[in-house]
C-alpha positions as CSV (number, residue, x, y, z in Angstrom):
1,M,0.0,0.2,0.1
2,N,1.2,3.4,-0.8
3,D,1.7,6.1,1.8
4,S,-0.2,8.6,-0.7
5,I,-3.3,8.8,-3.1
6,E,-3.0,11.1,-6.3
7,A,-5.9,11.9,-8.4
8,Q,-6.4,14.9,-11.0
9,V,-9.2,16.1,-13.1
10,D,-9.3,18.6,-16.1
11,V,-12.0,21.3,-15.3
12,R,-13.6,24.1,-17.7
13,A,-12.7,27.2,-15.6
14,T,-10.5,29.9,-15.3
15,L,-7.5,29.7,-13.0
16,A,-8.9,32.3,-10.7
17,D,-12.4,30.4,-10.6
18,A,-10.8,27.1,-9.7
19,W,-8.4,28.9,-7.2
20,A,-11.6,30.4,-5.5
21,V,-13.1,26.7,-4.8
22,V,-9.8,24.6,-4.0
23,S,-8.4,27.0,-1.7
24,R,-11.1,26.4,0.6
25,P,-11.1,22.8,2.3
26,D,-14.8,22.3,2.3
27,W,-15.0,21.3,-1.3
28,W,-13.4,18.0,-0.5
29,I,-14.6,17.2,2.9
30,D,-18.1,16.5,2.6
31,T,-20.2,18.7,4.4
32,R,-23.5,18.5,2.5
33,S,-24.4,15.1,3.7
34,S,-24.9,15.3,7.4
35,S,-26.9,17.1,9.5
36,G,-25.7,19.6,12.2
37,T,-22.7,20.6,10.0
38,G,-20.7,23.4,11.1
39,I,-17.7,25.3,9.7
40,R,-15.7,27.8,12.0
41,V,-12.5,29.7,10.3
42,D,-10.1,30.9,12.5
43,G,-7.4,32.4,10.4
44,D,-5.8,29.6,8.3
45,E,-7.5,26.9,10.5
46,W,-10.9,25.5,9.8
47,I,-12.9,23.5,12.3
48,I,-15.5,21.4,10.6
49,T,-18.1,19.6,12.9
50,D,-20.9,17.2,12.0
51,A,-22.9,14.5,13.6
52,V,-20.9,11.7,11.5
53,G,-17.2,12.6,11.3
54,G,-17.2,14.5,14.5
55,E,-14.7,17.5,14.5
56,R,-12.1,17.8,11.9
57,R,-9.3,20.4,12.0
58,V,-7.8,21.5,8.7
59,S,-4.9,24.1,8.5
60,V,-3.3,25.7,5.6
61,L,0.4,24.7,5.7
62,T,1.3,26.5,2.3
63,R,-0.6,28.8,-0.1
64,E,0.9,29.8,-3.2
65,E,-2.0,31.5,-5.1
66,P,-3.4,30.5,-7.5
67,R,-1.2,27.6,-8.4
68,R,-1.0,25.5,-5.1
69,I,-2.4,25.0,-1.5
70,V,-1.3,22.5,1.0
71,F,-3.5,21.6,4.0
72,E,-2.9,19.4,7.1
73,W,-5.9,17.5,8.4
74,H,-6.9,15.3,11.4
75,P,-9.7,13.2,9.8
76,A,-10.7,11.5,13.0
77,G,-9.8,14.3,15.5
78,A,-6.5,14.2,17.3
79,D,-6.5,10.2,17.9
80,L,-4.8,9.6,14.5
81,P,-2.0,11.1,12.8
82,A,-2.5,14.3,10.5
83,R,-2.5,13.6,6.9
84,T,-1.4,16.3,4.2
85,V,-3.6,17.5,1.1
86,E,-1.9,19.2,-1.7
87,V,-3.7,20.8,-4.3
88,G,-2.2,21.9,-7.5
89,L,-3.6,23.9,-10.3
90,A,-2.0,23.9,-14.0
91,P,-3.8,26.0,-16.5
92,I,-4.0,23.9,-19.9
93,D,-5.5,27.1,-21.7
94,S,-7.4,30.1,-20.9
95,G,-10.4,28.2,-19.9
96,T,-9.2,24.7,-18.7
97,V,-7.5,23.9,-15.7
98,T,-5.7,20.7,-14.4
99,V,-6.6,20.1,-10.7
100,R,-4.0,17.6,-9.2
101,V,-4.7,16.3,-5.6
102,R,-2.0,14.3,-3.4
103,E,-3.0,13.2,0.0
104,S,-0.3,11.6,2.2
105,G,0.4,10.5,5.7
106,F,-1.3,7.0,5.7
107,A,2.2,5.3,6.5
108,A,2.2,7.1,10.0
109,M,-1.2,5.6,11.0
110,P,-1.5,2.5,13.2
111,D,-1.6,-0.8,11.1
112,P,-5.4,-1.3,11.7
113,D,-6.5,2.1,10.5
114,R,-4.1,2.6,7.8
115,R,-5.7,0.4,5.1
116,P,-9.2,1.0,5.6
117,A,-8.2,4.9,5.5
118,H,-6.6,4.6,2.4
119,D,-9.0,2.6,0.7
120,G,-11.9,4.8,1.8
121,D,-10.2,7.8,0.8
122,E,-9.1,6.6,-2.6
123,P,-12.6,6.5,-4.2
124,A,-13.9,9.4,-2.1
125,W,-11.1,11.6,-4.1
126,G,-12.6,10.5,-7.6
127,L,-16.2,11.6,-6.2
128,A,-14.8,14.9,-4.9
129,L,-12.8,15.9,-8.2
130,A,-15.9,14.7,-10.3
131,E,-18.3,17.1,-8.0
132,L,-15.6,19.8,-8.4
133,A,-15.7,19.4,-12.4
134,R,-19.2,19.4,-12.5
135,S,-19.5,22.6,-10.4
136,L,-16.9,24.2,-12.5
137,R,-18.3,23.0,-15.9
138,S,-16.7,19.9,-16.4
139,T,-14.5,19.2,-19.7
140,G,-15.5,15.5,-19.4
141,P,-14.8,12.2,-17.8
142,T,-11.1,13.1,-17.2
143,V,-10.8,12.0,-13.5
144,R,-7.8,9.9,-13.2
145,T,-6.8,8.1,-9.9
């Protein structure tokens, strides 16, 4: 099993429009499906609370507007090591951008938690990128994991 998951999608959007969405962690943390969701922002830290996932903290480690942002997140609270999500944007032309995602840090997790977390997040990135593409007028089914 790899320490990381990588996925990408081409979206029909300007670089500025794509950045406006991917620079916020709530596009990849599903906050729509659970009741009682709350998002609190304190500088570069996001605290996302919901009835299903509990409290998840997301911090911005690096921001290179409008090309790259790196988040550190605690998916299951403080009980498990944090993982890193790097999002990069690469313009293809004036109206199309490639969005690349790399989530890493699975190797630091305890053995019983590592594989379920990796195997659960791998298809979740495909879904998150597909939703991102739809919301930004997708160029087609180009999600690659």
